[in-house]
C-alpha positions, 0 to 999 in steps of 0.5 A: 505462507500458509493460508489465512486462519479459517478463511478460505478462498479461490486465487483472485477472489474479489474482497467484496461485493463492487461498491456503488458507483461507476466502474473503475477504468480499466488499466491500459496494456496490463499496467496500473501505476504508470509514473512518467518523467515524473519530478516534484520540486518544492522550496524550502525558506531560500532552497529549492528541494529536488525530492524526485528528478525525471522519474518514469516505472511501470508496475502490473495490476497484481503485483507486490513492490517496494520503495527503498532507500536512504532517508530523503530518497525520494521514496515516500514523495513518490508514494505520494504521488502513486496514491493521490496525495500530492501532486508532481511539479513535472511529468503524469502519474495515471493509476488504473487508467486515470491521469491524476493531473486530470482531476480537481482536488474533489475529484482527486478526494474521490478517486482517492476514496474509491481506488486507494487503501492506505496502511500506516506505520502507526496504524491511525485507529480511532480509540473510542470505536472498536475493530469493526467500526474502524475498518468500516470508516472508510465506508462511510463515504459510500451510500451503504447501509450500517448493516452492509458496511457491518457485514463488509467490515467484519469480512475484511477483518476475517481475511486478516484473521481477526473476526473473533476481536471485532468488538474489541478497541484498539487499547486492548489488542496488540501492536500486531493485531492493531496493524492487522485492523488497519490493514482491514481498513484499506481493503474494505473498499475491495480497492485498485492499489493499496499503499503501505508507508512504513507498515512493519516500522513499529512493530517487534520481528515476529509482528513484522514478518506476519504483517509481511506475510500478510501483504503477501497473501492479499497479492497470491490470493486475492490479485491486490497490487501493493506499493510499500515504502520501507527500510525492512530488509526482511521485505525482499522475500515477501516482495516481487520487485524493488525500486531503489531511490536515492537522492531523488533519482531511481536507481537502475542497472548495476546501481540498483544490483548494489543497493539491493545487495547491501539491504540483503546483507544488512537481512544477514544474507538471508534475503533474495538480491532479486526480490521473488520472480 
């Protein structure tokens, strides 16, 4: 896609000056996310649900990847584990060199605030706040003053092409604009990882394409690692890699190829079954 309107940047430039605090841990061997034999089981009444069973995968820095599969496949559970919103029953989750199982609840919350940006299907914007203040919300957890928080929020909104909507509240924005505000909020802390939960699920086709293109641009221009859960077959044209899940298992080999082919056909045969090279 073309560069975002009004934004000039070199490849892989940081989105903002580093936040105060200790520097992030260096990812080991160019792996940002390392899922090691992870299972997640929980009880539903008298039944034990196996949401994930012995899943292992690695994701390199600067990749845009998708978790795809039918409802109940385990993709949202895997996303929650990667982002530190849940803990595995077995196995280990390592992100940016940090084993999340080594952190207590307070440490895990602090880790998420510094290293993870979240994008939701339904935007989750605060109705009484304008775009600038919605984007600046994650920075309230830092020691930055109000003026600096606003400066960084304005930078993030400029990146997503909404610097002309700084003072607009959510009810005056279109659905596509609200999702762009949500994306700006996710990137305002310059996180190591952006996690997107069905980001096109509440958008029309035009805005869905624009949102996927914007996420692609965040990887290409800023080197951001993005993990997206989606049912949207259009995603195949934008992501670097797809991980297919079904009934808690990570599909591999011919099973994964058949799943990609089914998604390609659902998109009218226009998406590449192998995603981007």
